[in-house]
C-alpha positions as CSV (number, residue, x, y, z in Angstrom):
1,M,-14.6,20.0,15.1
2,R,-14.3,17.9,12.1
3,K,-12.9,14.4,12.7
4,I,-11.0,12.1,10.2
5,H,-10.5,8.4,10.5
6,V,-7.5,7.0,8.7
7,I,-8.5,3.4,8.3
8,G,-6.2,0.5,7.3
9,I,-8.4,-1.8,5.1
10,G,-5.9,-4.6,4.5
11,A,-4.6,-5.9,1.2
12,G,-8.0,-6.2,-0.4
13,D,-10.0,-9.0,1.3
14,P,-13.1,-7.5,3.0
15,E,-12.8,-10.2,5.6
16,Q,-9.4,-9.0,6.7
17,L,-10.8,-5.8,8.3
18,T,-10.4,-5.6,12.1
19,L,-13.4,-5.0,14.4
20,Q,-11.9,-1.6,15.2
21,A,-11.9,-0.8,11.5
22,V,-15.5,-1.8,11.1
23,R,-16.5,0.4,14.0
24,A,-14.7,3.4,12.4
25,L,-16.3,2.7,9.0
26,R,-19.8,2.8,10.7
27,D,-18.9,6.0,12.5
28,T,-18.1,7.8,9.2
29,D,-20.3,10.3,7.4
30,V,-18.2,10.8,4.3
31,F,-15.6,8.6,2.7
32,F,-12.9,10.3,0.5
33,V,-11.7,8.2,-2.4
34,L,-9.0,9.2,-4.8
35,D,-9.7,7.8,-8.3
36,K,-6.7,6.5,-10.1
37,G,-8.4,6.3,-13.5
38,E,-9.9,3.6,-15.6
39,A,-6.9,1.3,-15.5
40,K,-7.2,1.0,-11.7
41,A,-11.0,1.1,-11.5
42,D,-11.1,-2.2,-9.7
43,L,-9.2,-0.6,-6.7
44,T,-12.2,1.8,-6.3
45,A,-14.5,-1.2,-6.7
46,L,-12.7,-3.1,-3.9
47,R,-13.3,-0.1,-1.6
48,R,-17.0,-0.1,-2.6
49,D,-17.2,-3.9,-1.8
50,I,-15.7,-3.2,1.6
51,L,-18.3,-0.6,2.4
52,T,-21.1,-2.8,1.1
53,A,-20.0,-5.6,3.3
54,H,-19.6,-3.7,6.5
55,V,-21.6,-0.4,6.5
56,P,-25.4,-0.1,6.3
57,E,-26.6,1.4,3.0
58,G,-27.7,5.0,3.1
59,T,-25.7,5.9,6.2
60,Y,-22.8,7.5,4.3
61,R,-21.6,9.4,1.2
62,V,-18.6,8.6,-1.0
63,V,-16.8,11.6,-2.5
64,R,-14.3,11.0,-5.3
65,A,-11.5,13.1,-6.7
66,R,-8.9,12.4,-9.3
67,D,-5.5,11.4,-7.9
68,P,-2.7,13.6,-9.2
69,E,-0.1,12.0,-11.4
70,R,3.4,11.5,-10.1
71,D,6.4,11.9,-12.3
72,R,7.7,8.3,-12.2
73,R,10.5,9.0,-14.6
74,A,12.3,11.1,-12.0
75,G,15.3,9.3,-10.5
76,G,18.5,10.1,-8.6
77,T,18.4,13.5,-6.9
78,A,15.1,14.3,-8.7
79,Y,13.2,11.5,-7.0
80,A,12.6,13.1,-3.6
81,P,11.4,16.5,-5.2
82,A,9.1,14.7,-7.5
83,V,7.5,12.8,-4.6
84,G,7.3,16.1,-2.7
85,D,5.4,17.8,-5.5
86,W,3.0,14.9,-5.8
87,R,2.3,14.9,-2.0
88,G,1.7,18.6,-2.2
89,A,-0.8,18.2,-5.0
90,R,-2.5,15.5,-2.9
91,A,-2.6,17.8,0.1
92,D,-4.4,20.5,-2.0
93,I,-7.0,17.9,-2.9
94,Y,-7.5,16.7,0.7
95,E,-7.8,20.3,1.9
96,R,-10.6,21.0,-0.7
97,L,-12.4,17.7,0.1
98,I,-12.4,18.3,3.8
99,T,-13.4,21.9,3.6
100,E,-16.1,21.6,1.0
101,Q,-17.6,18.1,1.6
102,L,-17.4,17.7,5.4
103,D,-19.6,19.5,7.8
104,A,-18.0,21.4,10.7
105,D,-18.9,18.6,13.1
106,G,-18.8,15.8,10.6
107,T,-16.7,12.6,10.4
108,G,-14.7,11.7,7.3
109,A,-12.4,8.8,6.5
110,F,-9.6,7.8,4.1
111,L,-9.4,4.1,3.4
112,V,-5.8,3.1,3.2
113,W,-4.5,-0.1,1.6
114,G,-2.8,-2.3,4.1
115,D,-1.6,-0.4,7.1
116,P,-1.4,3.5,7.2
117,S,2.0,3.3,8.8
118,L,3.7,1.4,6.0
119,Y,4.6,3.0,2.7
120,D,1.6,5.4,2.7
121,S,1.5,9.2,2.5
122,T,-1.9,9.9,4.1
123,L,-0.6,10.6,7.6
124,G,2.1,12.9,6.4
125,I,-0.3,14.8,4.2
126,L,-2.8,15.3,7.0
127,E,0.0,16.7,9.2
128,E,1.0,19.0,6.4
129,L,-2.6,20.3,6.2
130,L,-2.7,21.0,10.0
131,D,0.6,22.8,9.7
132,R,-0.9,25.0,6.9
133,G,-3.6,26.1,9.4
134,T,-6.2,26.5,6.6
135,V,-8.6,23.8,7.9
136,S,-9.0,22.3,11.4
137,F,-9.7,18.7,12.2
138,E,-8.6,16.0,14.6
139,Y,-7.8,12.5,13.3
140,D,-7.1,9.0,14.5
141,V,-5.5,6.0,12.9
142,V,-6.8,2.4,12.7
143,P,-4.1,-0.1,11.9
144,G,-4.7,-2.7,9.2
145,I,-3.3,-6.0,7.9
146,S,-0.4,-5.0,5.7
147,S,0.5,-6.6,2.4
148,V,3.6,-7.9,4.3
149,S,1.5,-9.7,6.9
150,S,-0.8,-11.0,4.2
151,L,2.2,-12.3,2.1
152,M,3.7,-14.2,5.1
153,A,0.3,-15.7,6.0
154,R,-0.3,-16.9,2.4
155,H,3.1,-18.5,2.2
156,R,2.8,-19.9,5.7
157,T,6.2,-18.6,6.8
158,T,7.5,-16.1,9.3
159,L,8.9,-12.6,8.6
160,N,12.2,-13.3,10.3
161,R,14.2,-16.2,11.6
162,V,15.2,-16.8,15.2
163,G,17.5,-14.1,16.5
164,R,17.8,-12.6,13.0
165,P,16.7,-9.1,11.9
166,V,14.4,-8.3,9.0
167,Q,14.5,-5.2,6.8
168,I,11.7,-3.6,4.7
169,T,13.0,-1.7,1.7
170,T,12.1,-0.7,-1.9
171,G,13.2,-2.1,-5.2
172,R,15.1,1.1,-5.8
173,R,17.2,0.4,-2.7
174,L,17.6,-3.3,-3.4
175,A,19.0,-2.5,-6.9
176,E,21.9,-0.7,-5.1
177,G,22.9,-3.8,-3.2
178,Y,21.7,-6.5,-0.8
179,P,21.7,-5.1,2.8
180,R,24.9,-6.3,4.4
181,E,23.6,-6.8,7.9
182,T,20.3,-8.5,7.0
183,D,19.5,-11.8,5.2
184,D,15.7,-11.5,5.3
185,V,14.5,-8.5,3.2
186,V,11.0,-7.5,2.3
187,V,10.8,-5.5,-0.9
188,M,7.9,-3.2,-1.8
189,L,7.4,-0.8,-4.7
190,D,9.7,-2.8,-7.1
191,A,8.7,-1.7,-10.6
192,H,11.8,-3.1,-12.2
193,Q,12.1,-6.5,-10.5
194,A,15.4,-5.8,-8.8
195,F,15.5,-9.4,-7.4
196,R,16.9,-10.5,-10.8
197,R,20.3,-9.1,-9.6
198,Y,20.5,-12.0,-7.1
199,V,19.5,-15.1,-9.1
200,D,23.0,-16.5,-8.9
201,Q,23.0,-16.4,-5.1
202,D,21.7,-18.8,-2.5
203,V,18.4,-16.9,-2.0
204,D,14.8,-18.0,-1.7
205,I,11.9,-15.7,-2.7
206,Y,8.3,-15.6,-1.4
207,W,6.4,-13.5,-3.9
208,G,2.8,-12.3,-4.1
209,A,0.7,-10.0,-6.3
210,Y,-2.8,-8.7,-5.8
211,L,-2.8,-10.1,-2.3
212,G,-6.1,-10.6,-0.7
213,T,-8.1,-10.4,-4.0
214,A,-9.5,-12.8,-6.5
215,D,-6.6,-12.1,-8.7
216,E,-4.0,-13.2,-6.1
217,I,-0.8,-14.8,-7.5
218,L,1.8,-16.6,-5.3
219,V,5.2,-18.0,-6.2
220,S,7.9,-19.3,-3.9
221,G,11.2,-21.2,-4.2
222,P,14.9,-20.8,-4.9
223,L,15.2,-17.5,-6.7
224,G,17.4,-18.8,-9.5
225,E,14.7,-21.4,-10.4
226,V,11.5,-19.3,-10.0
227,A,12.6,-15.9,-11.2
228,P,11.7,-16.5,-14.8
229,R,8.2,-17.7,-13.8
230,I,7.7,-14.6,-11.7
231,E,8.8,-12.3,-14.5
232,R,6.4,-14.0,-16.9
233,L,3.4,-14.0,-14.5
234,R,4.0,-10.4,-13.6
235,A,4.2,-9.3,-17.2
236,E,1.0,-11.2,-18.1
237,A,-0.9,-9.8,-15.1
238,R,0.2,-6.3,-15.8
239,E,-0.9,-6.6,-19.4
240,R,-4.2,-8.1,-18.4
241,K,-5.1,-5.6,-15.7
242,G,-3.1,-2.5,-16.6
243,W,-1.5,-2.3,-13.1
244,I,0.2,-4.6,-10.6
245,M,0.9,-4.4,-6.8
246,D,3.3,-7.0,-5.6
247,T,5.5,-7.7,-2.6
248,Y,8.1,-10.2,-1.8
249,L,10.5,-11.6,0.8
250,L,14.1,-12.5,-0.1
251,R,15.6,-15.0,2.3
252,R,19.4,-15.4,1.9
253,D,21.5,-18.1,3.4
254,P,23.2,-16.5,6.5
255,G,26.8,-15.5,5.9
256,C,26.6,-14.9,2.2
257,D,27.9,-11.7,0.6
């Protein structure tokens, strides 16, 4: 039977791979890579650098396919259906790649940024394929160093405080209001910089973009003081590279509303 490795490759630094991830890389015959276009070509290059650093040349193939576009204008009740359509289109591509490019007893792999269990669709798509029953395979999951872990390490701080919970959410949710029961909030997928809503509160921010890469940018401090700098750096970086991936922790003074 075909076998698939879902390998967490960290936030971008080839040295952040675990030994388990390296073993899985070297066990792979075919790597499946979704190409996000010229604007994000350096993401494909980072994957290539990881393979060059850890896998002997000539022992594997890389098969690329174009990643389907998602309707990012969809909001409100249209958001979930838009994501569902995008995942379905990805599932069609995965099915074709596995069926056409992987031998019946071969081993393939998907390289997942950060950790496959955190804000990634790969595991859900593979389960959808198995439910379809059109292609058979078994798969395993290799955890990776997430952008959240990398962010905390680079800022030399902890994810939570003693006896206090932490919540991981999206910019879309943060824009609806600061979580009432949690003062430490990690925010991912924030295209609209929802932190600006809280600049007048007693909140610190630990922000990072392009974590684990040569383009890494870090800013921390009281939100009201550093928010303009983050906005400027973010806009400049996006203009320069054509894309941005950033994550941040908001840390509010306990007891604030």
